Every structure is written in C-alpha cells, then in structure tokens.
C-alpha positions, 0 to 999 in steps of 0.5 A: 638285376643279381644281388652279388652276395648271395647268388653264389653264381655271379659272387663267382664271376664277379670276383673272376672279373676281379683276378683277370683285371689284375693279371691284366694289370700284372701281364702289362707291368710285365710286358713294361718290364720287359721293356726295359730290361732289355732296353738295358741288355740292348746297351749292354751287348753294344758296350760288349761289342765295341770293346771286344767282349764275349756275348756271354757271360757264364760268373753273371749268370750264374750269379744271377740264376742265383739271386732270384731263385732266393728272390723266388723262394721269397716270393713264393714261385717255384725257384725252379720255375723262376730260373727257366724264366731267366735261363730262357731270357738269358737266351734270348740277350745271349741272343742279341749280343750274338747278332752286335759282333757280326 
C-alpha cells in the first residue's frame, strides 16, 4: 500500500479526490437550488399571466444584478461572471413567462 503522506503523487491524488467530491456535492446543491428557484419563478410567471403583467421587469432585474454583483464580490467571485450567470437565468425565466402568455 502506498503511503500518501510521503508519496507526492499519491498525496496529490488524494487531494484531487477530495476536491472532486466537494465539487460534486456543490454541483448537486446548484442543481437543486436552481430547481427550487425555477419553481418560484414559474409561480411568478403564472401570476403575471393571470394578471396580464409583462413577463419582464427591468427595474427588478437591474436591482437583482446589482445585488448579485455585490454578493459575488463578498464571495470572492468574479462579478462579471455572476452578472452573466444571472442574466442567463433571467433570460430563461422570461422565456418561461412568455410561454404562460401564449
């Protein structure tokens, strides 16, 4: 059996395994969190359609983007990435809301 405390390749492999396990857990959290988020945005879409409200709310979107950029800075995440990610989600949400209007 290889001693991971002295063999640098075995130690690196063990560290890599630990990082990958953490990444896998975080990926699962992201997927389930997005699933929960989209349940709420679907409900918002239904409400907007029922009350003939526009599928997009530019004021809210701008507020959310600014909020997420601040959170990204606090989390040591590139704010431009966070902004692009939220814009992707917002575009998807609007697409879903427009389906409710059809």
